C-alpha positions as CSV (number, residue, x, y, z in Angstrom):
1,X,1.9,-8.4,-108.8
2,X,1.6,-11.1,-111.4
3,X,-0.8,-14.1,-110.2
4,X,0.4,-17.6,-110.7
5,X,-1.8,-20.3,-112.5
6,X,-2.2,-22.1,-108.9
7,X,-3.7,-19.2,-107.4
8,X,-6.4,-18.5,-110.1
9,X,-10.0,-19.6,-109.4
10,X,-10.6,-23.0,-111.5
11,X,-13.3,-22.7,-113.9
12,X,-14.8,-26.1,-113.1
13,X,-17.1,-26.8,-110.2
14,X,-16.2,-28.8,-107.4
15,X,-16.8,-32.3,-107.3
16,X,-20.6,-33.3,-106.2
17,X,-20.5,-35.2,-103.0
18,X,-23.2,-37.7,-102.6
19,X,-24.1,-38.9,-99.1
20,X,-24.0,-42.5,-98.3
21,X,-26.7,-44.8,-97.3
22,X,-27.4,-44.9,-93.4
23,X,-25.3,-47.5,-91.8
24,X,-22.5,-47.8,-94.0
25,X,-20.1,-45.4,-92.1
26,X,-19.7,-47.6,-89.2
27,X,-16.6,-49.9,-89.5
28,X,-16.9,-53.4,-90.1
29,X,-17.7,-56.1,-87.3
30,X,-15.2,-58.5,-86.1
31,X,-15.3,-61.6,-84.7
32,X,-14.6,-62.9,-81.1
33,X,-12.2,-65.8,-81.0
34,X,-12.7,-68.9,-79.2
35,X,-11.3,-69.1,-75.7
36,X,-11.6,-71.5,-72.7
37,X,-14.0,-70.7,-69.9
38,X,-12.1,-68.8,-67.3
39,X,-11.9,-70.6,-64.0
40,X,-11.8,-68.5,-60.4
41,X,-10.4,-70.4,-57.5
42,X,-13.7,-70.9,-55.1
43,X,-14.4,-71.4,-51.9
44,X,-12.3,-74.4,-51.3
45,X,-9.1,-72.7,-51.5
46,X,-10.5,-69.8,-49.0
47,X,-11.7,-72.5,-46.6
48,X,-8.3,-74.3,-46.9
49,X,-6.6,-70.9,-46.0
50,X,-8.9,-70.1,-43.1
51,X,-8.4,-73.4,-41.7
52,X,-4.5,-73.1,-42.0
53,X,-4.9,-69.7,-40.4
54,X,-7.6,-69.9,-37.3
55,X,-6.3,-67.3,-35.2
56,X,-7.2,-64.7,-38.1
57,X,-10.6,-66.4,-38.5
58,X,-11.3,-66.4,-34.9
59,X,-10.5,-62.4,-34.8
60,X,-12.5,-61.5,-37.8
61,X,-15.5,-63.2,-36.5
62,X,-15.3,-61.8,-33.3
63,X,-14.7,-57.9,-35.0
64,X,-17.4,-58.8,-36.9
65,X,-20.0,-60.0,-33.7
66,X,-18.8,-56.9,-32.0
67,X,-19.7,-54.8,-34.7
68,X,-23.0,-56.3,-35.1
69,X,-23.7,-55.4,-31.3
70,X,-22.4,-52.2,-31.3
71,X,-24.9,-51.5,-33.9
72,X,-27.7,-53.0,-32.2
73,X,-27.3,-50.8,-29.3
74,X,-28.1,-51.3,-25.6
75,X,-31.1,-53.3,-24.5
76,X,-32.6,-52.0,-20.9
77,X,-35.2,-54.6,-20.7
78,X,-35.8,-58.2,-22.2
79,X,-39.0,-57.4,-24.3
80,X,-39.6,-54.6,-26.2
81,X,-41.7,-51.5,-25.1
82,X,-44.8,-51.2,-27.4
83,X,-44.8,-47.5,-27.0
84,X,-41.5,-46.8,-27.6
85,X,-42.0,-49.0,-30.8
86,X,-44.7,-46.8,-32.1
87,X,-42.3,-43.5,-31.7
88,X,-43.6,-42.5,-28.5
89,X,-40.8,-41.2,-25.9
90,X,-40.2,-44.0,-23.1
91,X,-41.8,-43.1,-19.9
92,X,-39.5,-41.7,-17.6
93,X,-38.9,-43.7,-14.4
94,X,-40.4,-42.5,-10.9
95,X,-38.0,-40.8,-8.9
96,X,-37.9,-41.2,-5.0
97,X,-36.6,-39.3,-2.5
98,X,-37.0,-40.6,1.1
99,X,-39.9,-43.0,0.1
100,X,-41.7,-40.4,-1.5
101,X,-42.2,-40.1,-5.0
102,X,-41.1,-36.9,-6.8
103,X,-43.1,-34.7,-9.2
104,X,-42.1,-31.4,-11.0
105,X,-44.1,-28.4,-9.6
106,X,-44.1,-24.9,-11.4
107,X,-43.8,-22.4,-8.7
108,X,-43.8,-18.3,-9.2
109,X,-41.4,-16.7,-6.9
110,X,-42.4,-13.0,-6.2
111,X,-38.9,-11.8,-6.7
112,X,-37.9,-12.4,-10.6
113,X,-34.3,-11.1,-9.9
114,X,-33.6,-13.9,-7.3
115,X,-35.0,-16.8,-10.1
116,X,-32.3,-15.3,-12.4
117,X,-29.2,-16.6,-10.0
118,X,-31.1,-20.0,-9.9
119,X,-29.5,-22.8,-12.3
120,X,-30.9,-26.2,-13.0
121,X,-29.6,-28.6,-9.9
122,X,-29.2,-26.0,-7.5
123,X,-31.1,-27.0,-4.3
124,X,-33.3,-24.5,-2.5
125,X,-35.4,-23.8,0.2
126,X,-38.7,-22.4,-0.5
127,X,-40.5,-19.9,2.0
128,X,-44.0,-18.6,1.8
129,X,-44.2,-15.1,3.2
130,X,-47.8,-14.2,4.2
131,X,-49.0,-10.2,4.9
132,X,-47.8,-9.2,8.4
133,X,-50.7,-6.9,8.8
134,X,-52.9,-9.6,8.5
135,X,-51.1,-11.3,11.1
136,X,-49.0,-13.6,8.8
137,X,-45.3,-14.7,9.4
138,X,-42.8,-16.7,7.2
139,X,-42.8,-20.6,6.9
140,X,-40.8,-23.0,5.0
141,X,-42.6,-25.3,3.0
142,X,-40.1,-26.8,1.1
143,X,-36.3,-27.7,2.1
144,X,-33.2,-28.6,-0.2
145,X,-35.6,-29.2,-3.0
146,X,-33.8,-29.6,-6.9
147,X,-34.3,-27.1,-9.2
148,X,-35.3,-28.8,-13.0
149,X,-35.8,-26.0,-14.9
150,X,-35.6,-22.0,-14.9
151,X,-38.0,-21.0,-17.8
152,X,-37.2,-17.8,-19.6
153,X,-39.8,-14.9,-18.8
154,X,-42.3,-13.8,-21.2
155,X,-42.0,-10.9,-22.8
156,X,-44.7,-8.4,-21.8
157,X,-46.4,-10.5,-19.2
158,X,-48.1,-8.4,-16.6
159,X,-47.6,-11.1,-13.8
160,X,-44.7,-10.2,-11.3
161,X,-42.3,-12.6,-10.6
162,X,-40.8,-15.5,-12.2
163,X,-41.3,-18.9,-12.7
164,X,-39.3,-21.9,-11.8
165,X,-40.0,-25.7,-12.0
166,X,-38.9,-27.8,-8.7
167,X,-38.7,-31.5,-8.1
168,X,-40.8,-31.9,-4.9
169,X,-42.4,-34.9,-3.0
170,X,-46.1,-35.1,-4.3
171,X,-47.6,-33.8,-0.7
172,X,-45.2,-31.0,-0.7
173,X,-46.1,-30.1,-4.3
174,X,-49.6,-29.4,-2.8
175,X,-48.6,-27.4,-0.2
176,X,-46.4,-25.1,-2.6
177,X,-50.0,-24.6,-5.0
178,X,-51.9,-24.1,-1.9
179,X,-49.7,-21.4,-0.1
180,X,-49.0,-19.3,-3.7
181,X,-52.6,-18.9,-3.9
182,X,-52.4,-16.8,-0.6
183,X,-48.6,-15.7,0.1
184,X,-45.5,-14.5,-1.5
185,X,-43.0,-17.2,-2.3
186,X,-39.7,-16.8,-2.1
187,X,-36.2,-19.3,-2.3
188,X,-33.0,-19.1,-0.7
189,X,-30.0,-21.2,-1.9
190,X,-28.9,-24.2,-0.1
């Protein structure tokens, strides 16, 4: 196959390219033409529009006020609670039943399976059963008291029975603690 003259290598070296000085490769700057300042229709126009559409203005004002009240949240008292402001939980109000202040009392019930049937909110009677060989009998210590909490049993605990938390009057709580030292306690659902 014969070689054409254009396909032959050139006997001359390629032209030498010199680098341009820095900053000369940027395009030329152009000047910003003069123009009059832009005037935006200001507050006077908006005010006139609001006056013409009073109902819309009142509705918008009421919507903004309602949104502000919802985000502020309800207030229970007129002056802020100093303890709540520092991040402490608010003190739970004292509950009363028949004039007596209620307290929460943890009580160990002898039969753990019976406690498994209980749920928070249930009403129970607490009965103390003393040893019959010592001449003791059964006595109702509390009637219709509310179960506040049923804690999970601790794994590997050597104690018999199960714990239940009751909401009872203060005097009844003292009787329950005293009776649990000498008798076995049981509950019946009301």
